[in-house]
N, C-alpha and C positions, 0 to 999 in steps of 0.2 A: 457475942457479936453485937455491936452497937446498933447496926441498921435493922436488926430483927425487931427491936423494941423502941421505935422512934418516939412513941407516945410517952415512954418512961425516961427519956433522956434528960439529963440535968444541964444547967447552963454551962458548966465546965466541959461537958461532953461535946456540946455543939461547936466549941472552938478548939477541940483537941486535934492533934495531928493524926491520931489513931483513926478518928472518924473519916477524915479526908482520904487516908490511905485505903480504908475499907470501901469508900464510895467509888474511888477511881479504879478499884480492882474489879468492878462489875463489868462483865464482857458485853452484855446486851445494852445497846444505846437506849432502848426504850426503858428497860428496868433502871438504868442509871439515872436517866432524866426524871423518872417517876419518884425515886428516892430523893433526888435533889430537890424537887418541889415540896416533898413532905418535910424535909429538913428546913427549907425556907419558911414554911408555915410555922414550924416549931420555934424557929429563931424569932419570928415576928411576935410570938406569944411572950417571949422573954425580952422583947425590945432589943434584940441583938442582930436584926436583919442586916444592918449596914456592916457590922464587923464580920458577920458570917460571909457575906458576899465578897468582901475584900480578901478574906482568907481563901475562899473558894477560887477566886481569880488568880491569886498568887500561887496557890498549889497547882492549879491547872497549867500555868506557864512553866513552873518548875518541873512538873511531871512531863510536859511535852519536851522540854530540853533534855531531860534524862532519857526519855525514850529514843530521841534522835542520837544521843551519844552512846548510851550503854545498853539500852534495852529495847531496841527497835523491834516491833512485832515482825514476824516472818510469815506474812500472808503470801498466798500463791494464787495465780489465776485459776478460775473454775469455769473455763469456757468449754462447753461440750464439743468433743471431737478435736480439740486443739491442744498443743503441747502445754505443759505446766511450767509457768515462769514465776520467779520470785517477784513480789510487788512491794515488799517493805511494809509501810504503813497504809498502803492502798488496798482497798477491797475491790476485787474485780471478778464479777460473775456474769451470768447471762442477762442480768438486769442493768449492767453498766459498770462504771468505774467511779469510786468515790473515796473520800478521806474524811476523817473526823477532825474538826477544828474547834476552836473556842466558840465559833458561831454555830456549831453543829455540823451536819453532814453537807459536804461540798462535792458536787459531781464534776469529774473531768470529762466524762462522756456518758451519754444515756444508753449506749450500746457497747458490746464488746469491741475492743480494739487493742492491738499490741504490735510492737516492732518484731519482724520475723528475721530479717537478714540485713546485714550491712554490705553494701555494694561499693567496690572501689573500681572506678572506671579506668580501663587500661589506656585510654587516649588522654584523658584530662587529669587523671589521678585524683579527681574529686570524689566525694562520697555521696551516695544516695541510701535511703532507708526504704525497705519494703514494709509497708504497713498492711496488716490484715485486719479486716473489720467485718462485722455482721450488721447488715441493714436489710429490713424487710425479709428476715429469715433466709438470707442468702449471703454466704461468705464471699467477700470481694478482696482484691488486693491492688495496691497502686505503688509506684515507685516515686518518691519525692526527694528533692535535694535536702540534704541534712539541715541546711540553713532555714528551710521552711518550718521545720518542727522545733527549731531552737528559738523562735521568736513568737510571742503572743500576738504580734501584729500580722506576721506572715502566715501563721498556722490557720487563720480564719479562711484562707483560700481553699483549704481542704473541703469546705462546705460544698464546693462545686462538684466534688466527687461523691457526695452523698453522706459524708461524715457530719454528724450533728455537733458542730463546733460553732460557737458564737463569741462575741467579744466578752461575754460574761464568764464563760468557762474556759476560754482560750489559755489563760495562764496556768490553770490546773492541768490541762491536757499536756502542755509543754513539760510541766514538772513530772507528770506520770510517765510519759514516754522516756524522758531522760533518766528517771529513777530505774525503770525496768531495764533499760539498756545497761546501766551501770551495775545493776545487781545480777545480770545474767550474761556476763562476758563470755563464759564458757559455753553457754547454750545458744545464744544468738550468734550464728556463724557469720564469718566475713567471706565474701565471694568476689571474684573478678567479674566485672560487667563491661558492657560496651553499649553505646547508643547507635551503633552502625551495624549494618548487615554485611555478610561476606567473610573474608579471611581475617582471622586474628592470628597473625603470623608467628610461627615457631621457627626453629632452626631450619626446617624444611617443610614442604607441603604435607608430608606424612605426619609431622608433629603439630600441624596447625589445626585450629578449630575453624569450622565454617558455619556461621549462623545463617538461618535458624535451625540447621539440621542436626547439630551436635550439642550434647550436654557438656558441662564443665565450665561454661561461662554464660552469664545471664544477660539477656537483652533488656535494657532498662529504659527504653524510650517509647514503649508502645502506647503510653497515654497521650502522646503528642502528635501522632501521625495518622490518626483516623483509621481507615480500613486497610491501610497498606500492609501492616504487619500481620493482621489476621488473615489477609488474602493469601499470604504465602503459606500454603498448607496443601496436604494431600487429600484429594476427594475422589470417590468412585474407584474405578479399577484401572490399574496400570496396563493390563493386557488390552482393555477396550481402547484406551488412548493409543497404545502402540499399534494396534491393528488399523485404526482409521488413518493414523499419520503415515503408516507404510503405504497405504492405498494412495494417499496424496503424493507421496514421494515417487511413486511409480510413474506419475505423469511427467516427471523431470522438468517441471517449470522452475525457472530460476528464482521467482519470488518466494515460494514457500521454502525452497531448499536454502536460500541464503538467509531468509528470516530465521529459520531454526538455528542455522550455524552461527548467526550473529548473536542470538540469545545465549547459546552455549558459550560463545567466545568471550562474553563479558567477564567471566570469572578467570580468564587467562590474562587479562590486561595487567593486573598487578603483578602476578608471578613473572611475567615476561618484561616488566618494567617499561611499558610503552604508554603513550598518552591516550586518553579516551578518543573515540572516533564515532562518526555518524554514518549509518546506512539508511538511506531514504528511498521510499517507493513513491512515485508521483504519477499522476494521470487522472483521467476523468472518473466520475463517480460510477458506482455499481459494478466495478470490475473485480473486486475482491481484495482491495488494499486493507480494509479494516479486518477482514477475516484473517489475512496474513498476520496482522498484529496479534490477534487473539491466539493464533496458532503458536507464535513465538512466546507469548505470555504463558500459555498452558504448560510450558516446560517447568515453570517455577511456581505459578500461582493461579488464582481464580481469574479467568479472562473476561468475566462478565463486566459490563459497564459500571463505573463507579467504584471499582475495586483496585486492582493493581495498576491498570493502564492510567497514565497521567492525562488529566484534562488540560488541553492546550489553552483554555481560557484562564488558567491560573496566572498569578503574577510571576515575574522573573525571580523575585525574592523567595516565594514559596517553592519555585522549581529548584532553586539552589538548596533549600532545606531538604527537599525530597531527595535530591541527588546525594546529599551528604549522608542521609539515612541508608539509601540503597547501596552506596559505597561501591561494591563490586558486582551487584546484581544489575541487570540491564534496565535502563530508563526507556520506557516504551510510551510514545506519544502519538495520539491519533489526531491527524489533521493539524499539523504544525502551522499551516497557513493562517490559522485563527489568531496567531500572534502577530500577524502582519501590521496591525494597527499600533502595536507596541514597539515595532522595529522600523517604522517608516517605510514599510514595503520591502525592505532589504533584510535578509536573514543574517547578514554578515556578523553583526555584533552578537547576536544570539549564538551563532555557530562558534565564534571565538570563546564565548563564555562556557558553552557546553564542553568544548574540546580542551579547554585550558586545564580542567581538572581541579579548579579551586575557585572560590568566590572572591569578590573584592573585600578588602579590609574595611570594616565599619566601626565607627566609634560608638561607645556606650554613653548613656546619659551621665555617667560618672567620669567622662573624658578618658576612659580606657579604650582598649581595642577588643571587639568581640572576637571570639575564636573563629578562625576562618574555616568555612566549609570546604571539604575536598572529596574527590571521588575518582575512581579508576575503573571505568566500565565502558560498555558499548551503549550507544543511543540508537534506537531503532524507531523510525517514525514514518508518517505518510504526509502527503500534501497533494492538493489538486494541481499545483504548479511546481516548476523546478525550484529546488532549494537555493540555487545560485542563479544569478542573472548575468547578462553580459556586462553589467556594471559592478558586479561583486568584486571585492578585493581578492587578489590571488591567494592570500593566506586562508580566506574563508572557503574558496573553491577547493583548495588543497585538502581540506579536512572532511569533505563529504563524498561518499561513494553513492552515486545515484542509480536507481533502476527505473526506467520509464515503462509503465504498463502499456501494453498494446490495446487494441480495440476488442480483443477476444477475452472472454471471462477466464480468470486464473483457475477457478475451481469448477470442474465439470463432473468428476467422479471421485468422491461425492461432490455435490454442489455445495456452495457456501453455506446455505441455510442448514443443511443436514450436518455439515461438519461442525458448525457452531453449536448445534443441539448436543452433540457428543462432547465437545470441549467444555461446555458449561457444567457438565456433570462429572467429567473425568479429567483431572489435571493435577499438576504438582509433583508427580512421581519421578519424571525423567531427570529433574534437577539434582535430586539426591543421588541417582545412579551415576550421573556425570561427575559429580564431585568425588565419588568413590573411585571412578576411573582415573581422574586427574591425580588423586593421592597415590594410586597404584603406580602411575608413571613417574610421579615425583618431579621435582624441579628439573633434574637433568634430562629426563625423558621428554618433557615439554619443550625444553630448549633445543633438543635434537630435532624434533618435529618442526619447530619453527624455522630453524636454519634450513631444513630440507625444502620447505615451501618458499622461503625467501629466495633461495638459490634458483628454484624452478622459475619463479617470476622474473628474476634477473636474466636467466638464460632465455626466457621467452622474449624479453625486451631486446636482447642482442640478436636473437634469431629473426625477429620481425623488423628490426631497425627502428622501432617506434619507442622513443624515450619516454618513460613514464615517471611520474613524480614519486620520490621515495616515501613521502607522507601518505601516499595511496598504496604503495606496495606493502608497507609494514602492516596496516590493519587487515589487508586482504590475506596476507600470509597467516595472521592469527585466525581469521575466519576459516581458512582451509585446514588449519590444525584442529580447530574445534569440530569441523565437519568430519575429519578422519576419526577422531576419538569417538564421536557420537555414532558414526556408522559401525565402528568395530565393537564398541561395548554396549550399544543400545539397540540400534536398528538391525544391524547385521543383514542388510539387504543388498549389499554390493553397489548401492547408488551413492555417488559422491558428486560434488560440484565439479563442473567441467572447467579445467584450467584456462583454456582459450577463451571461454565465455567470460570468466572472471577477469581475465587480463584485459579484455575489451572494455570492461566497465571502468577501468582506471583511467584517469585523465592524463593526457600527455603534457609535456612541457609547453607546447603551443597552446593548449587549452588553458593552462594556468598562468602563462606569462602575462603580466599586467600590461607590458608594452604592446604585445601582439593584440590583446583584446581591445586596448585603447585605439590602436591603429585601425582595426576592423570597424570599430564604432565610428571613427572619423570618416572612413571610406563609405560606410553606409549612409551617414548623414550627407556627405557630398553628393552621393548618387541620388538620394531622394530629394535633394534640393538643387538640382543642376541649374535651374533657371537663375539662381542667385550667383552663379559663377560664370554664366555665359555672357557674351557681349549683348547689350540691350538692342532691341529693334529701334530703328531710326524714328519710327512714329510714336514710340512710347518709352523714351530712355530712362525715365525716373520712376516707373511704377513700383518696382520692387527694391527692397533694401539689399544692397550688394554685400556679400560676405567675402568676396575674393574674386579670383578669375582662374580659368584653365590656362595653362601655359604649355608650350611645346615640350616634347620629350616625355609625355605621359606624367605630367606634374600638375599640381594645383597649388595656387597661392591662397592661403587663408589669412584674412586680416586678423591681427593679434588678439583683439578683444573677443572676436567670435571663436578663434582657436581656443583661447583659454576657457571659454564657456563650454565648448564641446568636450574638451578634456575633462573638465569638472563633472559634466553629465555622465561621462564614462567611468566616473569614480576614481580618477587618477589625478596626478599633480603635474602641472605644466613643466616645471623644471626637471622632475624625475623622468617624465616621458621624453623630453627633448634630449636628455642625457642618453637614454636608451636608443632613441632614433638616430643620434649621431653614431653610436657604436655599431649600428647595423647599416649605416650609410644610406639612409632614405630621405634625408633632409639636406637642403642646400645651406651653405654657410656664407657669411660675409667675410671680408678680408681679415677680420679679427677672430674668426672661428665661431661667431654667434649664429644661432639657428634662426633668429628673427632678423630680417633684412628689409630694406625699403623696396617696394614694388610699385610701378606706375599703374594706377587703376583710375580710369575716367578723369584723368587730369590731376590727380593727387598721388602722393607717394606714402601711403601708410606702411608701417612695419608689419610684415607678414611672415608666416612660416610657409616655405615652399617645400612640399612633400610629394614623394612619388605616389602614384595611384595604381601602379602595376606590380607592386612587390608581392611575391609569393610567400605568404606567412607560414606555409607548411615547411619551408626550408630554413632551418636554423642556421645562422652564419657560424663560421668557425671562431668568431670572436666570443661566442657564448659557451661557457664551460659546461661540463656535464652536471655540475651541481646547480646550474641555473643562474650563476653569477656572471657578470659581464666584465670584460677587461675595460678599465677606465683609461681612455686614451688622452693624450695631451690636449688641453683646451677644454675638457669637459667639466673639470672641477667647478668652474664658475656657475654651472647650471644645476649642481646638486641641491636637493631641497634643504639640506642643513647648512648651506652656505649663506 
């Protein structure tokens, strides 16, 4: 062996291939480098250092090429308590991950790290990688997009998660993770994943997964949603939660009963194929609205502040992202009125967004389209004021079922404070029980129950003669289905929502009709400003601005520009309103059928709208069909908003 007697080497030995083969066969980096330096010193004695170094470099490059092609080392990970993975030329142990190069030892990471699972998202069909790593003596894991660990520029972002990666070692870490994945295709498993909670649909509900309660599919979005995912868990005792909730139910207050049913009903929205809906409780402070939200939340998750319940101070974009993650689980918002400043005091746009089930399309900086967020769930919220106003659009009013709190406390036995004390320590059990019940009934059973309650509400409408909006009947039918399932499979206390009470909560067509609401607003304005329509006193004829005048036959003439302003304040459109007003025959027309005509007022003849002041808005005319649409009569087309 030439290396054993370096001091006896001849000039020819120092430049021989046999010497370099022997040197590079030394396993220990320390021993190899030590012999290398001894050989350099010997070569210097013979004045052969330059030739020796050139041959050393050439052999090192050739040796590296041979290792990569024919004789790559078969190192494996030596991470305590973790699976063994092939690493090729990489050394990976509890001291980190490194590789030997011509420059010596290069570190990919100063602590253990490896790819554990490849996740294929069922919605986007894109891949994520589950990385496991040890930092500060604690094993952690994160899910990252595959493109992140494929680029030395992007992978630096993992430093935010505690991984010790910098611009210096980023390239080596990219290579290491790629090599380990390639060498362990049979060991590193591929699993289905989703970034959303709720149903991952199979052929039937029985065959479907429901996250986060079931194995078989991985949730890969927990790094991006704060406390939301971790809040959906089981804590304390199911029996303790059940006992106190049964006590609450015995009081038979509509707020907690419908709050619980709405929370359960959220997971029925997608199987039944309906749009999201909003149930809102409003009224003064201190009556138990927030306690009701916590009760509804405790079905699925931690009801404590800052956990599952959505902060209404959030942005609309953040709310869309949260809805997308919740997917089929209920969105629960405390004091939605805090968004008033973002909606100009009218919840209409917000209501449309929540109930549409999808976000607006948005462009990326690369001029592509971001994936649209979507959800199919219930939204349960509170406010100090009504969610809809007299000036809200009919479509917005249609999508909210409101419960107004009275002046009496909702919770007396137990009181709100004692109830919250229990809910904060015992929660998250009932949701799993409800999902099991839904799977037992399967899709057909759910549909049968839904049709039963839909028909009951339709029969109630026919019995009372009060025509309710279909967009209100549908979500209420779903709530009643959830209430029955929860009572039969969870509470078993014989207490269910009262059909008549629920029916009264639904808005009638007169409540929703934009024409009727605008007419009521006009009449309110006229009544509160009568002096602007009355004949002026002789001693003070010009003190007030005139808006029109009262006419015989219980009619009032409103000058055109003031009429247009009032209609706009009512949230309507002049042409659309006049088309409706003609159809119910409450406005006069000129000889050409137009609703604006010249009227003599104080010596001038402005164009006015002459409208009845005594029309009974509770009586729908026979010109309005059951579906809320009106017959368009001859002469009306010129007034339509799209003309």
